[in-house]
Phi, psi and omega in degrees: 000126181270130179300151185299320183294330178288318177300319180295318179295320178298320176297318179298316180299316180295322180295319179297315180297316180296318179300315180295315179296320177297319180300313180291326178296321177291333180275344183301325177298349181280026184306323180291323181282329182245108188278344181215155178239155176215152173231136179224156177238126180250145170234130186220167181225135179229193182297156178054035178062033177279127176251157175217150168240135183224135174251122182247143172238131182236142172242125181214174172228172182257017175295122184256139177246097185295148176260347178090000182232030178091006177233163177214157177261144166224162180225156177206168173253139182229128174245150183217156168233128184233149173240118176258144176207159180262136175278320184278164176269079180255143180293159180104190182295135182266343184205160172200165177247155180220142172231142180206166176221137186216127166285133188240137178242134184232133176255112184243154180282138179296313183261138174290155170294162184304332180268011172091013179260141177246113181281156176208161170241147180214163177200161180193161176224123184219186178245148183221147175240134181252147176284340177217159179259359178242141167224115188064229179266001183274123175260114183276358172089318180202162177285335178277123182225150169262145178233132173241143178217157173219147181199174174219148182196187178221145167253140182209176184109171184299329175241024185052041183276347181256149184223134176226128187211163171236138184222149167242143183221141174239130174243134174199168179267010175058030177079010178292330177222155176253142357284168179223064181284335183069175177208143181246144176230145166250128187227150171246138181229146172233145182208170178223133181241142176221000000 
């Protein structure tokens, strides 16, 4: 017999996954507006030994907004599904799922480096839904969270189809509910763009 709270959490997790997939399904007809797609996998570490694995799906275009000094801006939409878990044996919830969507802005170099890599800086502010409001002893206050991130990376390959990056991310409910301790993650990501 499965306890009621586990069944409720599993329903929430399935709902978050379905919501994210439906959102991207509705955006797929925008093929003309969005010239490329990307998938990335993140591995991260946060407070209280919280680890995460994240699968990201991105829709973007190659419309460049020049800055006039050898760099240009591009933007994309990024949706994600994440699995958080605790490494340590801490009392409280050991895992949760997260789904989010974020508009992302990237500042990239016009010229590739001599070995074919194109560096970039990026940032974004999005919304996230959690399957639970606790991870370990940390009470995040609400299932609805805002997420901000900043990172740096490189695109490389014959068509710049590969991506390697480092990111920092902060999630919190922005004071909409108490408590609002937030949580920070440091992540490494690898990706493929087509």
